[in-house]
N, C-alpha and C positions, 0 to 999 in steps of 0.2 A: 429600502426605506429612504425617503427624502429627508435630508438634513435641513432643519429650519433653525437658523441662528443668524445673528447679525454680527458683522465685524465692527470692531471699535478700537480706538487707540489704546485703551486700557485692556490689557489681556489678563484673563483669570483662568487658572487651571482648576479642574475638579479632580481631587484625589480621594479615592474611595478605599478605606481599609476594610478588609473582609476576612473573617474566619468562619469557614463552612457556612456560606450564605447562598447555597444553590437554590433555596426556596424563593429568594427575593431578588437576587442580583440582576436577572434579566430585565425586570420592570424598572428597577432603579437606574440602570445604565441607559436604557432606552429613553427615559425621561431626561436624563442628564445630557445625552447626545442631542436630543431635539432642541434643547435650549442653549447648549454650549458649543456643539460641534464635536464630531468624533475625534479630531486631532487634539482636542484640549481636555480629554477625559482619560484618567489613569487609574490603575487599581494596584494595590499592594495586597497580595495574598499572604496572610499571616498564619503560616503553618496549616494551610487548608488540606484536608484529607478527603474532601468530597469532590463534586463536579464544578465548584465555583470557578476555577481557572478556565476550564473548557467552555463553560457558558459565557464567561466574560470575553474570551478571545473572539467569539463570534461577533460581539458588539464593537470592541475597540482594538482588536488585533493583539497578537502576542507581544509586539514591540512596546505596547503600553501597559504591560503587566509585569510586576516585579514580585517574585516569590521569596519569602524569607522563612526561616525557622520560627517556631512559635515564640513571640517576644512581647506581644501586647500592642494595643492600638497606638499609643504614643511613640514607642521606639520604632514600630513598623512604619509609621508616617514619616518619621525623621529619616530613616534609611531610604525610603522611597523618594523623598524630596532630594536627597543627595544623589541617588542613583540616576534620576531623570534630569537633574540640574534645574529643577523647577524655579528655585528662588532667583536664578539669574535670567531665566527665559520669560518669566511672567511677573506681572505687577501685583497679583494677589493669588492666594491659594484658598480654595473652598474644600475643606476636609469633610466631605459629606459622609453620612452614615450609609451603610449598605442597605438599610431598610427605609430610606427616605426618598421622597420624590420632589424634585425641583420643579415648581410650577412654571408653565410657559410665560416668558417675559421677565422672569425674576432675575436672570443673569444680567440683563440690560439694566435693571434697577441697581444691582450691585456695582456694575461698572460706573454708573452715574454717580454713585456715592463714594467710590474709592478715590478720593482726591489725594493730592500729594502729602497733605498733613494728617491723613487718616490712618490709624493703626489697625482698625477692624470695623467691619460693617455687619451689624446684626440684622437678620431678616425677621419675618413674622412666622412663627412656628405654629403649625396646626397638627391635629391628630388626623391620621389617614381617614379619608372620607367614609370608607366601608366599615371601619371599626366602630362597634356600638356596645361592647360589653361594659361592665361596671368600671373597670380601670381606665378604659379609653374615655368614657364619658366624664369621669372624675377629672382626668387630665384635661379634657376639653374645657371644662369649667375653669380649671386652674390657669390654663394658657390664656383663656379669654380675659379674665380679670388681671392676670399677671402682665400680659402685654399691653392691654388697653389702659392700665392704671400705673403699675410700677415701672414698666419699661418706658412708657410714654413720659412719665414724670422724670425719670432719670435722663432721658434724652433732652428734656428741656433744661434740667438743672445741671448744667456743666458736664453732661455725659457720665454721670457717676454710676455706671452699670456695675453690678456685682458679679456678673457672669457673662461670658460670650458663648452661648449654647453651641456645641460642636456641630449639630446638624443643620444650623441655619446661619453660620457666621463665615464671612470671608476675611482672612487676615492679609494685611499687606505684606509683600515679600520683604520690604525694608524692616518691618517690625519683627518678622519671623527670624531674620538673620541675627537679631540681638536677643531673642528669647532663648533662655536656657531650658534644656529638657531635663525633667526629673523622672527617672524610671520608677520611683516608688509612689508617684502621685496618682491616686485613683480618679482624679477629676482634672485632666490636663487642660480642659477648656477654661475652667475657673483659674487655674494657675496662669495660663496665657493672659487672661483678662487682668489679673492683679499685676503681672509683670509689665504689661502695657501701661498701667497706672503708675507703678512705682518707678519705672525707668523712663517715663515720659516718652513713650514710643509713638505717640500720635493720639489724635482724638478717636474715641469710640462713638460711632453714630448708629442710629436705628433707621432703617428704611422699611416702613410698614407695608410697602407695595412689593417687597421681595418675599414671595410666599414659598414655604417649604412644608410639605406634609411628612410626618414621621410616625412610625409604628410605635405603639405602646404595648405594655405587657398583656398577655392573654391569660396568665395564671397568677394566683396569689404568690406562689413561690418566686416567679420572675419579678413581680411587683415588689416583693420584699427585698430581693437582691438589689434591684435598681435603687430603691429609696435608701437602703443602708449604705450603698456605695456613694450616693450623692451626699448623704449625711457625713460619712467619714471624710469624703473629699472636701466638704465645707470646712470642717474643723481642722483638717490637715493644712489647708491653705490659709485659714485664719491665723494659725500659729506660725506658719512659714513666713508669711508676709507681714505679720504683726498688724493685721487689719483692725481698725477701730482705735488704734493708739496714736493716730496723727490727726491733724485738724484739716483734712481734705474732705471734699464732698463725699467721695466713695467711702471713707472711713466712718463718717457720720451715718451713712445708710447701712453699712455693714453692722455698726454698733447697734443701730435701731432694730434691725432684723434679729440680731443675736439676743437682745434684751426681750424682744417680743416672743421669740421661741422659748426662752427661759421662763418668762411669765406664764406662757401657756402650760408648760409642764408643771409649774408650781400650782397654778390654778386647778389643774386636773387632779393633782395629788391632794390638795386641800378639799376639793369637792368630794373625792372618794372617801377621805377620812371622816369628814363631817357627815357624809351620807350614811356611812356605816354606823356612826354614833347615833344619828337620828333613827335609823332602823332598829337600833338597840333600845329605843325608848328615851333617848336623851332630849328629844324635841328639836324642832327646826330653829336655828339661830338666824339672826339678821344677816350674818356673813354668808351662810349657806343660801339664803334666799337671794342675796345680791349676786352671788356667783352663778346661781341657777338662772337668774334673769340675764346675766351677761352672756351665758351660753344660748339662751333663747334669742337674744339679739343677734348673736353671731349666725345662728342657723337661719334666722329670718333674712339676713343679708345674703347668705349663701343661696337661699331659695330665690330671692329677687334677682341676683346676678345670673343664676341658672336660667331663669325665664328670659332675661335679656339676651343671654348667649344663644338660647334656642331660637329666638326671633332672628338674630343676626347670622347664625351659623347652621345649627342642626338641632332638630327637635328631640333627638334621642337623648340629649343631655338632661331632659326633664324626666325621662323614664325611670332613671335611677335616683331621683331626688330624695326619696325617703331614706336612702342608705348613705347619703353624703355626710350627715352628722356622725355616722359610724366611721366613715373614712377619715374624718378629722382625728378621731382617737387612734385609728390604725396608724396614720402617719406620725402622730405624736409618739406612739409606742416604738415605731421603727427608728425614728430620729433619736429618741431617747437611748435606744440600744446602740445606735451608731456612736452617740456621744460617749457611752460607757466603754465601748470597744474601739476607740479611735485608732489605735495602733495595729489593729488586725487588718489583714487583707490589703495592705498598702502596696499595690502593684498595678501596673498598667494593663496586665493581662485580664481579659474579661471572658465570660462564658456566654456563648450565644443562647438567647432565650428561645422559647417555643415559637416557631414561625408558622404563618398561614401560607399555604401554597397559592400563588397568584396566577 
């Protein structure tokens, strides 16, 4: 296979954490090599019991693979960076997911953005092109408005990003040397983001031309685990870093998002209570009508954004449009459960979801 990559003064290593990823690792490493170069791609096998290591050795060689006992994504990444000495040999580290694909030309975009005063570069995250189930299309909708609205706004307004997504972020080695690892944190990418803000480890920038495709859940069980882990990670890091309690741009954004989520839960509860009262013969109140109208407005916006996303990206996003209002309440329920069970499952150890063989 011919290696297609460009050399540059800014060196970035791709480090892939993997636990039993034999179904997807071949394709992910092949794409990483094409855009980065074989000598710059590494893998940490976190307690693998399948053929992940054997498959990976074909692509990057045994010398670029580090095997550990089962410890979880965050600790495994930290051990691998120390083992390979990556922080001293490279300017930046891309801790790519084992089920993600780095699009051609993206690493050059990351290199161009990783300037001396930059702590992290966020790329543009997409759902895998071939995925078209309900959860993938719902994510495709969310990523479309999230990156084109929220992330774009944060990049303009003083880089007040509230997360540096693990599957599409390159961290500078200088920042990583000062970032403390928390083995109980279920969302290390959010933790890294807030540490960069709190410790002033550099600017966080967004490069919309650095594309990364990532796999999304195939089953409701995996989707539930993912959303609950994200929710617990959000609240864990809010408390840990006291987000929203200072007068910095990122605190204002985090505070706004927190209040928005809280308002959505309260609105859903009030609608449910008033709806039951109305069904019991109590009659519709002006408040119930107003809240129902607000949901109608929300779902109209969801529909409009879905159509725009379909035009820009993939028409499958429209196929599941009638179920998106349901997914709004599904997410609310899962995030609400995560809030009520914040202190459960606080560990960097993750369970591999159902994978599609590629």
